[in-house]
C-alpha positions in Angstrom: 14.7 0.3 14.3 13.2 -1.1 17.5 15.8 -3.9 17.6 18.6 -1.4 17.2 17.2 0.6 20.1 17.1 -2.5 22.2 20.8 -3.1 21.7 21.6 0.5 22.5 19.5 0.2 25.7 21.4 -2.9 26.7 24.7 -1.1 26.2 23.6 2.0 28.1 22.4 -0.1 31.0 25.6 -2.0 31.1 27.8 1.1 31.0 25.8 2.9 33.6 25.0 -0.1 35.7 21.4 1.0 35.9 18.8 -1.6 34.9 15.8 0.7 34.7 17.0 4.2 33.7 13.4 5.6 33.5 12.2 4.1 36.8 11.4 7.4 38.5 9.7 8.9 35.4 7.6 5.7 35.1 6.6 5.8 38.7 5.7 9.5 38.5 3.7 8.9 35.3 1.7 6.2 36.9 1.0 8.2 40.1 0.1 11.4 38.2 -2.4 9.7 35.9 -4.0 7.6 38.7 -4.8 10.9 40.3 -6.8 11.8 37.2 -8.4 8.4 36.9 -11.4 8.8 39.3 -12.6 12.1 37.9 -12.1 11.0 34.3 -14.0 7.8 34.9 -17.0 9.7 36.3 -16.9 12.0 33.2 -16.8 9.0 30.9 -19.7 7.3 32.6 -21.7 10.5 32.5 -21.0 11.2 28.9 -23.5 10.5 26.1 -20.9 8.2 24.5 -18.8 6.5 27.1 -17.0 4.3 24.6 -16.0 7.2 22.4 -14.8 9.4 25.2 -12.8 6.6 26.8 -11.3 5.8 23.4 -10.2 9.5 23.0 -8.7 9.5 26.5 -6.7 6.4 25.7 -5.2 8.1 22.7 -4.6 11.3 24.8 -2.5 9.1 27.1 -0.1 8.3 24.2 1.5 11.7 24.7 3.4 10.2 27.7 6.3 9.0 25.6 9.9 9.8 26.7 11.1 8.2 23.5 9.5 11.0 21.5 10.0 13.9 23.9 11.7 14.7 27.2 8.6 16.5 28.4 4.8 16.5 27.7 1.6 18.0 29.0 -1.1 15.5 29.7 -4.1 17.6 30.6 -3.8 20.1 27.7 -3.5 17.0 25.4 -6.7 15.6 26.9 -8.6 18.8 26.2 -7.2 18.8 22.6 -8.2 15.2 21.9 -11.7 15.7 23.3 -12.2 18.8 21.0 -10.5 17.5 17.9 -11.6 15.4 15.0 -9.5 12.3 14.3 -7.3 12.6 11.2 -8.3 9.0 10.5 -11.3 7.6 12.3 -12.2 4.0 12.1 -13.7 4.0 15.6 -17.2 2.9 14.4 -15.7 -0.2 12.8 -13.5 -0.8 16.0 -16.6 -0.7 18.2 -18.4 -3.1 15.9 -15.4 -5.5 15.8 -15.1 -5.4 19.6 -18.7 -6.6 20.0 -18.2 -9.5 17.6 -14.7 -10.6 18.8 -14.3 -13.7 20.9 -10.7 -12.9 22.0 -9.1 -9.4 22.1 -5.4 -8.6 22.5 -4.6 -5.1 23.6 -1.0 -4.0 23.1 0.1 -1.5 25.7 2.7 1.2 25.3 3.9 3.5 28.0 3.7 3.8 31.8 1.1 6.4 32.8 -0.6 6.0 29.5 -1.8 2.5 30.6 -4.1 4.2 33.2 -6.1 5.6 30.3 -6.0 2.1 28.7 -7.5 0.7 31.9 -10.4 3.1 31.6 -11.0 2.2 28.0 -10.8 -1.5 28.8 -13.5 -1.0 31.5 -15.7 0.6 28.9 -15.1 -2.2 26.4 -16.2 -4.7 29.1 -15.0 -7.8 27.1 -14.7 -11.1 29.0 -11.7 -12.3 27.1 -9.3 -9.4 26.8 -5.5 -9.8 27.2 -3.3 -6.8 27.8 0.4 -7.2 26.7 3.3 -5.2 27.9 7.1 -5.2 27.3 9.3 -8.1 28.3 11.7 -5.9 30.3 12.5 -2.2 31.0 13.1 0.0 28.0 12.5 3.7 27.9 9.3 4.4 29.8 7.4 1.6 28.2 5.1 -0.4 30.5 6.1 -3.8 32.0 4.0 -6.2 34.1 5.1 -4.4 37.2 3.6 -1.1 35.9 0.4 -2.8 34.8 -0.1 -4.3 38.2 0.8 -0.9 39.8 -2.2 0.8 38.1 -4.6 -2.2 38.4 -4.8 -3.3 34.7 -4.6 -6.9 36.1 -8.0 -6.3 37.7 -9.7 -5.6 34.4 -7.7 -7.9 32.0 -5.3 -10.8 31.8 -1.8 -9.3 31.7 1.1 -10.9 29.8 4.6 -9.9 28.7 5.5 -10.0 25.0 8.8 -11.5 26.0 11.0 -8.9 24.4 12.4 -5.6 25.6 12.0 -3.4 22.5 9.9 -0.2 22.6 7.6 -2.0 20.1 6.1 -5.3 19.2 8.6 -7.3 17.1 6.9 -10.5 16.3 10.1 -12.4 15.3 11.4 -11.8 18.8 8.3 -12.3 21.0 7.7 -15.2 23.3 5.9 -18.4 22.3 3.2 -17.6 25.0 2.6 -14.1 23.5 2.6 -15.4 19.9 -0.1 -18.0 20.8 -2.4 -15.3 22.2 -1.5 -13.0 19.3 -2.4 -15.6 16.7 -5.6 -16.7 18.4 -7.0 -13.1 18.8 -9.9 -12.0 16.6 -9.1 -8.4 17.2 -5.8 -6.6 18.1 -5.8 -3.1 19.6 -2.3 -1.6 19.1 -1.5 1.5 21.2 1.2 4.0 20.3 3.7 4.8 17.7 6.2 2.1 18.7 3.7 -0.7 18.2 2.6 0.9 14.9 6.1 0.9 13.6 6.5 -2.8 14.5 3.3 -4.0 13.1 2.2 -1.8 10.2 3.9 -3.9 7.6 2.0 -7.0 8.8 -1.0 -5.9 6.8 -3.2 -7.7 9.3 -6.9 -6.7 9.1 -7.3 -7.6 12.8 -5.1 -4.7 14.0 -6.5 -1.3 14.9 -3.8 1.3 15.6 -4.6 3.9 18.3 -2.0 6.7 18.5 -0.9 10.3 18.4 1.4 10.9 15.4 4.7 12.2 16.8 7.1 12.2 13.9 7.2 13.2 10.3 8.0 9.7 9.0 4.9 8.1 10.5 2.8 11.1 9.4 3.9 10.6 5.8 3.3 6.8 5.9 -0.4 7.2 6.7 -0.9 10.6 5.1 -1.8 12.8 8.1 -0.2 15.8 9.8 2.2 15.4 12.7 0.4 15.9 16.0 -2.8 14.2 14.6 -4.8 11.6 16.4 -5.9 8.4 14.6 -7.9 5.2 15.0 -6.5 3.3 12.0 -7.3 -0.1 10.5 -5.1 -0.6 7.4 -7.5 -3.0 5.7 
Protein backbone atom coordinates (compact mmCIF):
# COMPACT_ATOMS: atom_id res chain seq x y z
CA UNK A 1 0.00 0.00 0.00
CA UNK A 2 2.80 2.44 0.95
CA UNK A 3 4.61 1.75 -2.32
CA UNK A 4 1.42 2.36 -4.29
CA UNK A 5 0.99 5.70 -2.57
CA UNK A 6 4.59 6.58 -3.40
CA UNK A 7 3.92 6.07 -7.10
CA UNK A 8 0.70 8.10 -6.90
CA UNK A 9 2.59 10.89 -5.15
CA UNK A 10 5.26 10.88 -7.88
CA UNK A 11 2.58 11.20 -10.57
CA UNK A 12 0.73 13.95 -8.70
CA UNK A 13 3.93 15.98 -8.25
CA UNK A 14 4.80 15.51 -11.91
CA UNK A 15 1.35 16.61 -13.11
CA UNK A 16 1.15 19.63 -10.80
CA UNK A 17 4.85 20.50 -10.99
CA UNK A 18 4.85 20.83 -7.20
CA UNK A 19 7.60 18.88 -5.44
CA UNK A 20 6.25 19.31 -1.90
CA UNK A 21 2.43 19.63 -1.97
CA UNK A 22 2.13 19.77 1.84
CA UNK A 23 4.93 22.29 2.39
CA UNK A 24 2.74 24.96 4.01
CA UNK A 25 0.89 22.43 6.19
CA UNK A 26 4.17 20.95 7.38
CA UNK A 27 5.61 24.37 8.16
CA UNK A 28 2.51 25.39 10.11
CA UNK A 29 2.47 22.07 11.99
CA UNK A 30 6.07 22.53 13.10
CA UNK A 31 5.50 26.15 14.10
CA UNK A 32 2.28 25.47 16.02
CA UNK A 33 3.70 22.56 18.03
CA UNK A 34 6.93 24.39 18.79
CA UNK A 35 4.73 27.04 20.43
CA UNK A 36 3.42 24.33 22.78
CA UNK A 37 6.81 22.75 23.40
CA UNK A 38 8.14 24.95 26.23
CA UNK A 39 5.02 24.71 28.41
CA UNK A 40 4.65 20.98 27.78
CA UNK A 41 8.28 20.38 28.67
CA UNK A 42 7.79 22.16 32.00
CA UNK A 43 4.69 20.05 32.70
CA UNK A 44 6.58 16.87 31.87
CA UNK A 45 9.52 17.75 34.11
CA UNK A 46 7.17 18.67 36.96
CA UNK A 47 5.07 15.51 36.65
CA UNK A 48 5.46 12.49 38.91
CA UNK A 49 6.26 10.35 35.89
CA UNK A 50 8.12 12.38 33.23
CA UNK A 51 8.76 9.33 31.04
CA UNK A 52 5.11 8.28 31.04
CA UNK A 53 3.79 11.76 30.36
CA UNK A 54 6.27 12.39 27.54
CA UNK A 55 5.34 9.02 26.04
CA UNK A 56 1.66 9.97 26.08
CA UNK A 57 2.40 13.33 24.46
CA UNK A 58 4.39 11.67 21.70
CA UNK A 59 1.36 9.50 20.92
CA UNK A 60 -0.95 12.54 21.06
CA UNK A 61 1.20 14.09 18.34
CA UNK A 62 0.28 11.22 16.04
CA UNK A 63 -3.06 12.96 15.38
CA UNK A 64 -1.17 15.31 13.01
CA UNK A 65 -1.64 13.13 9.94
CA UNK A 66 -2.96 14.58 6.68
CA UNK A 67 -2.93 11.10 5.20
CA UNK A 68 -5.69 10.09 7.61
CA UNK A 69 -7.64 13.35 7.85
CA UNK A 70 -7.73 16.81 6.31
CA UNK A 71 -8.03 18.41 9.75
CA UNK A 72 -7.26 17.58 13.36
CA UNK A 73 -7.26 19.17 16.81
CA UNK A 74 -4.01 18.80 18.70
CA UNK A 75 -4.78 20.22 22.14
CA UNK A 76 -8.06 18.28 22.66
CA UNK A 77 -6.16 15.14 21.64
CA UNK A 78 -3.45 15.92 24.21
CA UNK A 79 -6.10 16.18 26.91
CA UNK A 80 -7.71 12.92 25.81
CA UNK A 81 -4.42 11.01 25.75
CA UNK A 82 -3.45 12.26 29.21
CA UNK A 83 -6.82 11.19 30.61
CA UNK A 84 -7.20 7.85 28.79
CA UNK A 85 -5.99 4.34 29.42
CA UNK A 86 -4.00 2.82 26.57
CA UNK A 87 -5.95 0.12 24.74
CA UNK A 88 -2.71 -1.85 24.67
CA UNK A 89 -0.05 -0.80 27.15
CA UNK A 90 3.43 -2.26 26.92
CA UNK A 91 5.02 0.94 28.22
CA UNK A 92 6.57 -0.68 31.30
CA UNK A 93 8.42 -3.15 29.08
CA UNK A 94 9.39 -0.31 26.72
CA UNK A 95 10.96 1.69 29.54
CA UNK A 96 12.82 -1.41 30.73
CA UNK A 97 14.14 -2.13 27.23
CA UNK A 98 15.24 1.49 26.76
CA UNK A 99 17.38 1.25 29.88
CA UNK A 100 19.09 -1.93 28.70
CA UNK A 101 19.49 -0.98 25.01
CA UNK A 102 22.90 -0.13 23.57
CA UNK A 103 21.52 1.40 20.36
CA UNK A 104 18.01 2.75 19.78
CA UNK A 105 16.41 3.55 16.44
CA UNK A 106 13.39 5.88 16.58
CA UNK A 107 11.24 5.94 13.43
CA UNK A 108 9.57 9.34 13.04
CA UNK A 109 6.29 9.97 11.27
CA UNK A 110 4.77 13.41 10.62
CA UNK A 111 5.87 17.05 10.71
CA UNK A 112 4.63 18.74 13.86
CA UNK A 113 4.34 15.37 15.57
CA UNK A 114 8.13 15.21 15.69
CA UNK A 115 8.17 18.06 18.23
CA UNK A 116 6.47 15.69 20.67
CA UNK A 117 9.00 13.01 19.72
CA UNK A 118 11.77 15.46 20.56
CA UNK A 119 10.33 15.91 24.04
CA UNK A 120 10.07 12.16 24.54
CA UNK A 121 13.64 11.64 23.34
CA UNK A 122 14.81 14.23 25.87
CA UNK A 123 13.15 12.19 28.62
CA UNK A 124 14.68 8.94 27.30
CA UNK A 125 18.15 10.53 27.57
CA UNK A 126 19.90 7.73 25.68
CA UNK A 127 23.45 8.40 24.39
CA UNK A 128 23.05 6.33 21.21
CA UNK A 129 19.65 7.13 19.71
CA UNK A 130 19.11 7.64 15.98
CA UNK A 131 15.99 9.35 14.63
CA UNK A 132 14.92 8.32 11.12
CA UNK A 133 12.74 10.33 8.74
CA UNK A 134 11.47 9.90 5.16
CA UNK A 135 13.81 10.01 2.20
CA UNK A 136 11.86 12.78 0.46
CA UNK A 137 8.58 14.69 0.61
CA UNK A 138 5.41 12.63 0.82
CA UNK A 139 2.17 13.84 2.44
CA UNK A 140 3.09 15.70 5.65
CA UNK A 141 5.65 13.11 6.70
CA UNK A 142 8.83 14.46 8.26
CA UNK A 143 12.09 14.81 6.33
CA UNK A 144 15.57 15.78 7.51
CA UNK A 145 14.69 19.42 6.87
CA UNK A 146 11.71 19.17 9.23
CA UNK A 147 13.75 17.40 11.89
CA UNK A 148 16.38 20.14 11.79
CA UNK A 149 13.70 22.83 11.85
CA UNK A 150 12.37 21.62 15.21
CA UNK A 151 15.78 20.73 16.69
CA UNK A 152 15.65 16.93 16.72
CA UNK A 153 19.24 17.00 15.50
CA UNK A 154 20.17 18.56 18.85
CA UNK A 155 18.94 15.54 20.83
CA UNK A 156 19.57 12.62 18.43
CA UNK A 157 21.46 11.59 15.32
CA UNK A 158 19.11 12.17 12.36
CA UNK A 159 19.11 10.08 9.20
CA UNK A 160 16.89 9.53 6.17
CA UNK A 161 15.49 6.07 5.51
CA UNK A 162 16.21 6.67 1.83
CA UNK A 163 12.70 6.13 0.52
CA UNK A 164 9.75 8.47 0.03
CA UNK A 165 6.87 6.29 1.20
CA UNK A 166 4.65 7.34 4.13
CA UNK A 167 5.98 4.27 5.93
CA UNK A 168 9.11 2.22 6.50
CA UNK A 169 9.46 -0.26 3.64
CA UNK A 170 12.62 -2.20 4.41
CA UNK A 171 13.03 -3.59 0.90
CA UNK A 172 13.31 -0.02 -0.43
CA UNK A 173 15.35 1.65 2.33
CA UNK A 174 18.95 2.79 1.95
CA UNK A 175 21.98 0.71 2.90
CA UNK A 176 22.89 3.32 5.53
CA UNK A 177 19.47 3.08 7.13
CA UNK A 178 19.38 -0.73 7.04
CA UNK A 179 22.76 -0.93 8.77
CA UNK A 180 21.46 1.18 11.66
CA UNK A 181 18.16 -0.72 11.65
CA UNK A 182 19.89 -4.09 11.88
CA UNK A 183 22.30 -2.97 14.61
CA UNK A 184 19.61 -1.47 16.87
CA UNK A 185 18.71 -3.28 20.10
CA UNK A 186 15.40 -1.44 20.26
CA UNK A 187 13.21 0.16 17.59
CA UNK A 188 10.54 2.72 18.50
CA UNK A 189 8.08 3.00 15.62
CA UNK A 190 5.80 6.03 15.56
CA UNK A 191 2.52 6.20 13.69
CA UNK A 192 0.19 4.08 11.63
CA UNK A 193 2.26 4.26 8.44
CA UNK A 194 5.30 2.71 10.10
CA UNK A 195 3.02 0.17 11.79
CA UNK A 196 1.63 -0.93 8.43
CA UNK A 197 5.12 -1.25 6.99
CA UNK A 198 6.64 -3.24 9.84
CA UNK A 199 3.92 -5.22 11.62
CA UNK A 200 4.54 -8.33 9.51
CA UNK A 201 8.24 -8.33 10.38
CA UNK A 202 7.38 -9.99 13.71
CA UNK A 203 10.44 -8.31 15.18
CA UNK A 204 10.57 -8.38 19.01
CA UNK A 205 12.74 -5.26 18.98
CA UNK A 206 9.90 -3.06 17.68
CA UNK A 207 7.54 -1.09 19.91
CA UNK A 208 4.70 0.60 18.03
CA UNK A 209 3.45 3.94 19.40
CA UNK A 210 0.34 5.22 17.65
CA UNK A 211 -3.24 6.39 17.57
CA UNK A 212 -5.48 3.93 15.70
CA UNK A 213 -7.02 5.87 12.82
CA UNK A 214 -8.67 3.24 10.64
CA UNK A 215 -10.89 0.18 11.04
CA UNK A 216 -8.42 -2.17 9.35
CA UNK A 217 -5.58 -1.48 11.79
CA UNK A 218 -8.06 -1.55 14.68
CA UNK A 219 -9.14 -5.03 13.62
CA UNK A 220 -5.55 -6.25 13.13
CA UNK A 221 -4.61 -5.61 16.76
CA UNK A 222 -8.08 -5.97 18.30
CA UNK A 223 -8.81 -2.48 19.60
CA UNK A 224 -11.30 0.26 18.82
CA UNK A 225 -10.65 2.96 16.25
CA UNK A 226 -9.41 6.09 18.04
CA UNK A 227 -7.53 4.09 20.67
CA UNK A 228 -3.98 4.81 21.79
CA UNK A 229 -1.48 1.97 21.99
CA UNK A 230 2.06 1.10 23.01
CA UNK A 231 2.38 -2.28 21.35
CA UNK A 232 5.13 -4.88 21.18
CA UNK A 233 3.94 -7.82 19.10
CA UNK A 234 6.18 -10.34 20.79
